[in-house]
N, C-alpha and C positions, 0 to 999 in steps of 0.2 A: 535434617541438616540441609541448608541451602548450598547448592553447588556454586563455587566461586566463579566458574565460567558460565557465560550465557548458554542456555539450552538451545541447541541447533536442531530444528525440526526438518528432517529430510529422510527419505527412504525409497525403496523400490517403487512404491505406488505413486510417488511424486511425479514421475514421468508419464504416468498413465493418463493424466489430464491432457488430452491431445485431440484437438479439433481437425487434425489432418494436414496434409501438405499444403503449403501456401498460406495457412492461417497465421496471422501476426503473433499470436500467443503460442509460441512453440516450446515444447519441452527440451528442445536443443539448447536452451539457455542454461539448463542445469549442468551440462558438461563443463563449460568454462567457469560457470558461476560457483559451483560447489568446489571445483578444483582450486580456484583462487582462495576461497575461504580456508581450505585445508592448508594452503601455503602460509596462511597467517595464524595457524594453530587451531582452527575450528575443527571439531569432529562431530558428525551427526550423533545425537544422543536420544532421538525419539523418531521412530519411523511411523508416518501416518497410516492409520487404518480406517476403514469406512465407519462413519458415525451411524448408529442405529436410527431408524426412522423416528422414533420417539424423541431423540435429541434434535434432529432436524426440524421437527414440528414445533420447537420452541420459537422459531422465526418463520417457518414456511408452512403454507396450507397443505394439508395432507393430500388433497386432490392434485396439487402441483407435484408433490413428491411421487405420487402414483404415475403422473404423466412422464416424469423423467425416467422412472423405471420402465415404462412402456417403450420409450425411445431407445433405452438401453438394449431392450430385447429386439426391437424392430425399428432401426433407424430410418426406414423408408416410409413410415406412417405419415399421415397428413400433419402439416405444421400446427403447433399448438403452444401456447404459453411462452412465446418468444423463442421457441426452438424450431428450427426448420432449415432446409438447404438454402444456400445463398445469403444467409444472414450472418450476424455476428456469432451466433451460437448454433452451428450446424450439428445435428445429432451424430453420435458415433456409438458403436457397440461397446457396452460396458460403461456408458456415460455416468450412470448413477453411482456405481462403486467408485469411479475415479473422482467424481465431484464430492461424494460423501467422504472420501479419504482426505481431501483438502480440508473439509470441515472438521473431520476427526483429528487432523493434525493440530489445528488451532484450539480445538476443545481440549485435547490432551495436554497441550502446552499451558492452557489456562488452568487446568486442574493441577498441574505441577506447581504453578505459581500460588494457587490458592492454598494448597496443603503444605507449602513451605519447602518443597524440593528444589525449586528454582526461584531466583529473584527476577532475572531477565530471561526472556525466551525470544528467539528469532525464527520465524517460519517464512523462508524466502518464497515458497510456492503459495503462500496464503495471500490474503488481501483482495479477495474477489468481491469488491465492494458495491457492484452494481446490481447484483441479484435482488429481486423484490420478493415479497411474501409469496406471490402466486405466479411469478414469471421470471424467465432468464433475461439477462440484458448485458450487453457490453462484455462478452467473453466470460460471463459469470453465471454459474448454474445455482450453486448454494452460497449463501453469504457468510463465509467463515468468520469475518470480524464481528458481524452482528451476533452470530451464535456464541462466540466467545464472550462477548459483552453480556449476553443473556445469562450465561452460566455464572459470571461474576455477580450479576444482579440477584440471582437466586441465592447467592451467598450473602446478600445484604450489602454489597459494596457499591459505592458511587464510582462511576466510570467516566473518565475523560477519553474521548476518541479523537485522535489527531490524524487527519488525512492529508498527506503531502503529494499524492498522485496528481498528475496534470489534469485529470478528469474529476469533476465533482463527485464526492462520495455519496451519491444519491440513495443507494439502497440502504446503507447503514443508517443514514439520516431518517429515511422514511420509516424504517422498522422501529426505531427507538425515539422518534421525535416526541411522542406523547409522554414519555417517561421523564419526570423531573430529576431522576437519579442518573441520567445519562446526558452528557454534553457532547455534541459533535462539532468539531472545528475542521472545516475543509478549506484548504488554500489551493486554488486551482485556476486554470485558464478559464476565462469567462465563457459561460454557456452561449453567449451570442456568437462565438466563433468555433465552438468545439462541443462534441458529444459530452454529456447527454442533453445539452441545451438548458440545463437547470443550474441552481446554485447562485442565482443573482443576489445582489446585496439584500434586497427586501423580500426574497422568495422563501417562504416558510411553509412546510406541509400543514394541511388542515389539522386542527387539533393538537398542534405542537405545544408542549409545556413552555411557559414563558422563560426565555433565556436559554433554552436547551439547544438551539441551533445557531451556529456562527459560521457564516460563509464569507470568504474573502476572494471574490472573483477578480483575477488580474488580467490586464489587457494582453492580447497576443503580442509577442515580441518584447514583452517585459524581460529584463535581464536578471542575472543571478543576484545582483546586489539588492534589487527591489524585492525579489522573492524571499531572500534570506531576511530582509528587513521585516517582511510580513510575519515570518516564523518567529523571529526574535521579539517582536513587539506584541503580537497577538497571543501566542501560545502561553507564555508565562502569565500574562494578565488574565486570560481566561481561566487558567488553572487556579490562580490565587482567588478569584471570585467564586469559583465553583467548589473547590475543596474536594478533589477526587481521592478515592482510596486506592485506585488502580488506573493505569494508563494503557490504552491499546492504540497502536499507531499503524499507519500504512505508508510505505516509503516508495511509491511508484517511481521508477527511474525514467518514466516517459516525460518528465519535465525537462529532460536534457536537451541541449541545443541540437544534438545529432539525431534525436528521435524522429522517425519518419511519420508519426501520426499526430504530432501536435506542434505548437508554435511558441512555446516559452523558450528562453535562452539560458537555462540554468546549467550550472557546471557541477561536476562531481565534488568539487571543493565546497560548494554551498550545501550540497546534499549531506556531506559529512558533518559540516557545522550544524545543520538542522537536526541531525540525529543526536548530537551532543546536547542540543537544547531540550529535546524530548527526554533524554536521560536525566538531565538536571531537574526538570519538572517532576519526573517520577520520584526522584530522591527527596526533593523538597516537600512534596505534597502527598505522596502515595507510598511512603515506606519503601521505595525502590521497586515496587511491583510494576512490571512493564512487559507487555507482549507486543513485539514488533513484527509486522508482516511485510512481504516484498512488493506485492501489487504489480502494476504494469511496467512496461519498458520493452522496447522493440528493436533497439540496437544491441543485440544480444551478446556480442563479443567485445566491443569497445567500451560499452557503458554499463550494462547490467552487472557483470561480475565486479566491477570497481564499486558500483553503488552498494551492492550487497556487502562487500568487504568493509566499506566504511560504516555501514549500519552495525555490523558485527563488532567492529573495533570500538564503536561507541558503547555498545552493550557490554563489552569486555573492559571498559574503562581504560582503554589505551589513551594516553595523552595525545590530543590532536596536534600533529606536527605536519608541516608541509614537506614536500620532497620525498615522501615514502615511495620507493620504487615498486612496480609490479615485478615479481621475480622473473628473471630471464628464463628459467626452465618452463614457467607457465606460458610465457609468450611463445617460446619455441614449440611447445606442445599444441598450441591452438592457432598459430599463425596461418597454417594452410586451410583449416576449416573456416577461419574468419575471411580469408580471401575468397573462398568458394561462396561464402554467404554474401559477398559484395562489400565487405568492410575490411580491406587490407590495412596492415599497419597498426598493431595493437599498441596502445599508449604505454609509455615506459614509467609513468607515475600514476598513483591513485588520484592525485589532484590533476585538474586541468590547467592548461595555460590560460591566463585571464582573457586572451583573445578569442577563446572558443565561444562561438555563438555571437560574435560581434555583428551588429547590424548597422545600417546607415545611421549617422548621428541624429538626423532629424526624426527618423522612425523610432529609434530608441528613446529619444527625449519625449516624444508624444506619448508613447506607451507607458514609459516609466512615470510620467507626470500624472496620467490618469490613474494608474495603479496606486501611486502614493496617496492620492486623494481618497481612494477606497480604503486603504489601510488606516488613514487618519480617521475616517468615519467609523470604522469598526472599533478602533481603539477608544474613540470618544464614547461610543455606546457601551462598551465594557466598563469604562470608568464611571459612567453614570449609574450602572447597576451595582457597583461596588459599595 
């Protein structure tokens, strides 16, 4: 029997994925994030456990898995496979089990969807979309969305992957590009201005199956209206042409105007609307089967908790309404920690004021104009394939 509430993936091991003090991807986000989800009625229903090496090998080279294990035991060994001090992925004791647990959470959530125990699942700690077959990249050790997709493919299902993180979903794309049963759609800030420097309009991995890769690179400083336009025009059209049996999505909150690592000017309001678009696509084309993951986001008190809440509310089929407050007890509990983190003043609403992320009129007009031309071109290509 399918649980009527979305399956929330979180447990003690979720906070073990920790690159150390000062690293942008901090487990500190789980405190305010999961607490706000609880305020809206969410309850963790699946605690991640490390995936076995055989499961990881579905998308990762065994020599790479062995290297991660070696760093786990000896973080001071020489840099290898994208892991080393001073980079995006510094080694830490227990790294393998922590990263394998993130993968295990998404795999277990996918298994619950496949066997009918869950219709929707949300894994806030998942979405590590930069990890490649044989190396770490961009805070990502094992690629949990790619592994979840591989599990669905072994069950014979066609999978649509929608990546809404500000960074190009390069790892998932590279791992599955050759498979005509997987379509990856990534809407992100252009690689000309942001890591990982890929995902340009005509950039497709070697050997990619025709039509399997859709990239929508938006100009830096494009606003929420244009970003949401890309989601609303591209995602349903891609789904209609591809015909998925299941949807996997990544909802990185680093698109937000307040995020310190990127340059789009998206609002939580737009993020919530985008999650409802993905939900609608899952129900129209995939029998409601949908695994959502959290991804990036580095304003961990003001933005990440609200973004996660909006994704969960979409999964729970709560009618999207404006003016939903963040509960006062939640703000009271986390105000001091947020101030210590350098982000005082927790927002009183899940939605943002429309002025959030406002830029100069000229800069916004130029960025939005370029981005709209990109969206028009992507839409035209999808219509020609139909």
